[in-house]
C-alpha positions, 0 to 999 in steps of 0.5 A: 526470496523474502525481502528484508523490509516490512510491508504495510498493507494500507486498508484504512480508507472509507471505500466510498466509491465502492459503497462498502468496505473493499478490504472485506470483499471476498477475493482470490479464494479468501473471505476478504481481499485483505486476507488474500493480500496479507497471506501472499505478502507474508511469503514475500516480506520479513514482516507484514502489517495492516494499517487500519482504523479498526483491527476488529473488523478483520476476520483473521489473525494479523499484525496491525498498525492502528491509525487512530486519527479521524482523517481518512487519508494515507497521510494519517496512515503514514504518520501511524507507521512512522510512530509505530515502527522504528525502521529506516524504510518500509514498503507500502501497498494499497489493499486494492492492488492485488496484482502487484507481484513478487517481480515488481517488489524485487525490482523496486527493492533492488532499485532503492537507494539509501540517499533517496526519500522514496522509490516508486513505480512509474506505470502507464497510469503514472506514479503509483504512490501507494506501492513503493518504498518510503524512508524515514527521512519523510517522517517530518514531511508527513507530520507537517502535512497532517498538521496542515490538513494537506493530504496530497501525496502527489505534491509531496512526491514532487518536492522530495527525492523520489526514484521512479522505476518504469514498468510497462505493465498497466494491469499489475497496478490495477486497483479496485475502487468501484464495483465494476472494477472489483468485478473486473479484478475477479475476472483478471484473477481467474485468468491469471491463476 
């Protein structure tokens, strides 16, 4: 089943904890984690885009949303998405979350309601803010946050109408920020596949 909603793969961070650009690390039989994510998401969503500061760094063909801000925070990525796509809602996924599967995407999609501002997973780790559906109603909030140099996604989520969908799994939302987490993700991938 292909979901009738665009998906934005967020890959514009500094990767400072990893020590190198995690979007460009090899993963899952692909030369980069970003291509692994992009190819699998293409099968699940009507459109897939990569939000990035530098589209030239990716060694594969894709659709990009260029974040020209000098701020390395999801806030500027969200603002770029709202300014580029004229859609009422879109799915976001951090490039460093390779185990979020089709069942999770479909559950969130079915749980989403038009009157809400966002629909996000609630895992044993907490609210997964870079994996979920965001509505256009949040555009002025993100614009204001960017203008105020306020990049705390959690504080936004606490003050708007967000539907939280509980998931029992922790592993599906595993994200790789540090070298040891990247190694663990490769081991998990080998077990799952």
